[in-house]
Every structure is written in C-alpha cells, then in structure tokens.
C-alpha positions as a printed Julia matrix, in Angstrom:
211×3 Matrix{Float64}:
  23.19  -24.85   38.49
  20.45  -27.51   38.35
  17.9   -24.94   39.53
  19.01  -22.46   36.85
  18.8   -25.16   34.17
  15.28  -26.08   35.32
  14.17  -22.44   35.13
  15.61  -22.06   31.64
  13.89  -25.26   30.55
  10.55  -24.06   31.89
  10.97  -20.76   30.08
  11.7   -22.59   26.83
   8.6   -24.73   27.28
   6.41  -21.66   27.77
   7.74  -20.03   24.62
   7.43  -23.18   22.52
   3.8   -23.92   23.38
   2.6   -20.53   22.16
  -0.75  -21.03   23.94
  -0.75  -17.84   26.0
  -2.17  -14.68   24.46
   0.67  -12.71   22.86
   1.3    -9.23   24.2
  -0.39   -6.25   22.51
  -2.85   -8.45   20.63
  -6.25   -7.45   19.32
  -8.45   -9.12   21.93
 -11.39   -9.65   19.58
  -9.17  -11.33   16.98
  -7.55  -13.49   19.65
 -11.0   -14.51   20.93
 -12.08  -15.42   17.39
  -8.87  -17.39   16.87
  -9.36  -19.37   20.09
 -12.99  -20.11   19.23
 -12.12  -21.35   15.73
  -9.16  -23.34   17.07
 -11.48  -25.05   19.52
 -13.92  -25.93   16.74
 -11.23  -27.29   14.45
  -9.62  -29.27   17.27
 -12.98  -30.84   18.17
 -13.22  -31.96   14.52
  -9.9   -33.76   14.87
  -7.68  -31.24   13.07
  -4.07  -30.69   14.14
  -1.66  -27.96   13.07
   1.0   -28.97   10.57
   3.83  -27.03   12.18
   5.45  -26.1    15.48
   3.28  -23.12   16.49
  -0.1   -23.39   18.19
  -3.29  -23.38   16.15
  -4.53  -20.34   18.07
  -1.44  -18.35   17.17
  -1.55  -19.31   13.48
  -5.24  -18.43   13.24
  -4.58  -15.13   14.98
  -1.78  -14.24   12.56
  -4.04  -15.3     9.67
  -6.86  -13.06   10.88
  -4.44  -10.16   11.26
  -3.46  -10.48    7.6
  -7.12  -10.71    6.64
  -7.61   -7.23    8.12
  -5.86   -5.99    4.99
  -8.75   -5.58    2.55
  -6.51   -6.49   -0.37
  -6.08  -10.01    1.05
  -8.6   -12.77    0.54
  -8.77  -16.27    1.97
  -8.89  -19.47   -0.05
  -9.15  -22.78    1.81
  -8.04  -25.88   -0.1
  -9.48  -29.13    1.2
  -8.02  -32.56    0.56
 -10.74  -34.51    2.31
 -12.68  -37.73    1.85
 -11.99  -40.49   -0.63
  -8.42  -39.63   -1.5
  -5.29  -41.77   -1.59
  -3.19  -39.22    0.29
  -0.95  -40.92    2.84
   1.91  -38.45    3.41
   2.17  -34.77    4.27
   4.1   -34.11    1.08
   1.38  -35.64   -1.07
  -1.27  -33.67    0.81
   0.58  -30.38    0.36
   0.99  -30.93   -3.38
  -2.64  -31.94   -3.81
  -3.85  -28.91   -1.83
  -1.74  -26.58   -3.96
  -3.25  -27.98   -7.15
  -6.77  -27.8    -5.73
  -6.31  -24.18   -4.67
  -4.99  -23.02   -8.06
  -7.71  -24.95   -9.92
 -10.46  -23.59   -7.68
  -9.27  -20.01   -8.1
  -9.0   -20.41  -11.88
 -12.54  -21.77  -12.15
 -13.87  -18.84  -10.15
 -11.91  -16.35  -12.27
 -13.27  -17.93  -15.43
 -16.86  -17.91  -14.19
 -16.62  -14.22  -13.31
 -15.52  -13.44  -16.88
 -18.17  -15.78  -18.32
 -20.84  -13.92  -16.39
 -19.65  -10.51  -17.53
 -19.36  -11.55  -21.17
 -22.76  -13.25  -21.08
 -24.31  -10.06  -19.74
 -22.73   -8.14  -22.6
 -23.72  -10.58  -25.35
 -27.01   -8.83  -25.95
 -25.14   -5.57  -26.39
 -23.39   -6.87  -29.47
 -20.26   -8.67  -28.39
 -18.88  -10.15  -31.56
 -18.33  -13.89  -31.82
 -20.06  -14.84  -28.55
 -21.04  -18.38  -29.69
 -17.36  -19.28  -30.19
 -16.08  -17.84  -26.93
 -15.72  -21.23  -25.2
 -12.2   -21.65  -26.53
 -11.17  -18.47  -24.81
 -12.83  -19.49  -21.55
 -10.98  -22.79  -21.41
  -7.67  -21.26  -22.42
  -8.03  -18.48  -19.87
  -8.84  -20.9   -17.04
  -5.85  -23.07  -17.91
  -3.52  -20.07  -17.95
  -4.86  -18.75  -14.64
  -4.01  -22.1   -13.02
  -0.4   -21.61  -14.13
  -0.12  -17.92  -13.25
  -1.87  -17.91   -9.86
   0.29  -20.61   -8.26
   3.01  -18.14   -7.38
   0.5   -15.77   -5.79
  -1.09  -18.3    -3.42
   0.57  -17.63   -0.08
   0.14  -20.45    2.43
  -0.85  -19.13    5.83
  -1.02  -22.46    7.65
  -2.18  -26.03    7.18
  -3.98  -28.7     9.16
  -4.1   -32.47    9.01
  -6.37  -35.2    10.34
  -5.6   -38.89   10.42
  -8.36  -41.08    8.96
  -9.55  -44.25   10.66
  -8.77  -46.38    7.63
  -5.33  -44.88    7.16
  -4.2   -41.85    5.2
  -4.79  -38.17    5.82
  -7.31  -35.42    5.41
  -5.59  -32.08    4.81
  -6.66  -28.45    4.83
  -4.59  -25.44    3.77
  -5.48  -21.81    4.43
  -4.11  -19.56    1.69
  -4.05  -15.79    1.33
  -4.35  -14.11   -2.04
  -3.43  -10.47   -2.5
  -5.8    -8.97   -5.05
  -3.19   -6.66   -6.61
  -0.9    -9.62   -7.3
  -3.81  -11.82   -8.37
  -5.01   -9.17  -10.81
  -1.61   -9.13  -12.48
  -1.68  -12.92  -12.69
  -5.11  -12.83  -14.36
  -3.89  -10.23  -16.84
  -0.91  -12.41  -17.75
  -3.26  -15.36  -18.2
  -5.55  -13.29  -20.42
  -2.66  -12.14  -22.6
  -1.58  -15.75  -23.14
  -5.14  -16.86  -23.88
  -5.65  -14.04  -26.41
  -3.16  -15.64  -28.77
  -5.36  -18.74  -29.05
  -8.73  -17.05  -29.56
  -9.87  -14.85  -32.44
 -12.94  -13.89  -30.44
 -10.78  -12.68  -27.57
  -8.47  -10.7   -29.84
 -11.44   -8.89  -31.39
 -12.88   -8.08  -27.96
  -9.62   -7.67  -26.04
 -10.42   -4.28  -24.55
 -13.71   -5.36  -22.99
 -12.37   -8.68  -21.81
  -9.36   -6.95  -20.25
 -11.72   -4.77  -18.22
 -13.59   -7.84  -16.98
 -10.37   -9.68  -16.09
  -9.15   -6.73  -14.06
 -12.29   -6.74  -11.91
 -11.84   -8.37   -8.54
 -14.24  -10.97   -7.16
 -15.01  -12.62   -3.86
 -12.99  -15.81   -3.55
 -14.8   -18.84   -2.15
 -13.29  -21.81   -0.34
 -12.26  -24.71   -2.55
C-alpha cells in the first residue's frame, strides 16, 4: 500500500510541475516558449499561477498563431506603490485598456490628418472627437482584453513589479471600437458630419504595441 501511495504521489508531482514537453506539441513553438521562459526567469519573473511558465508561454504562442489575435503586454514596473497581486492585476488592466485606446485614437488621428487636405470638414475642431473616442474605447475594450497569463517580480525595497500578457481578437476589438465611435459621435458635430469616413477609419485594424 505504501509503495502504491508513493507511486501515485510521484505521478501527481510530475503532472503538477508541467515542465515536460506536452505530447503532440509544435516543437518550434515549444522551443520558443522554453527560450523566452529562460529569459524571463533570469530577469527575476515568476508565473502568477499553478502552471509552468513554459506551458503558459506555449499556450499563448499557440493562440497567437490565429492571425485574428494580437498580443498586448501591460507592464506595472518601476516606481509604483503596488504591494499586492490584486492591486497589480487591477493596475495592469487599466494600463492595458488605456494603452489600446491611445493606439486606436492615434490610428484615427493619422487617417483623418491625411484626409484633411482632401476637404474634411471641421478638421480644426476635431480634438473633441479624438478625446471622446479614446475615452469610450477605454470603456469598451476592457471586456475584450483576454488575459493569457501574468508574471510578478518582488522588488528589493518591497512591493511588486507585474506583467500581464493579453490577447485581443481583432473582430471583437473592431466591434468595441465601433461602439466607442457611436458614443463619441453624439458629443461631436465634426464627427457627425464626417461619420461615414470616420467609421471606415475606426473599422481598420492596426498593429498593437506593448504597453
């Protein structure tokens, strides 16, 4: 009985560590995951969860193979007052939504600026729309930010650094941007007069950058 119990315990330990390469994996993805895990570990990062960092990176990379998914990394690093995991998670969520909204706004700003010379009406007063659109994107995109995994690092002086890897599906994000645009239209005469063009810009995807 003791021998059987020991064997079962060893089997449980093997499963729980998750360090061995899973069966039927993409070897190149697994190699990339192990390399990145090694780099992050050397920088002092630890996984916030029960699975191994290699496994979580591998699963993340698998999802990134879907071209409709993009990665957004939210960093809570440096001179912050974060001391608990809960605080770090909340801060990262806010940072991610804010970062995405700024990028969405800047994409629209660039497209509208390029069109200004072609006779877009009311261009000098478009700032109100930009700010309203960014604010609404922050609200709408929160539900579309899917956390893949998160890391933490204890600081020498106390507190935590935190890093969250999010995935954003472009189809869902596009719908969120459209909802944000529709809300912002109500506050901007410029936007209402140029709604068709602006809608086309909002629907365009863009390459998301890390926070």
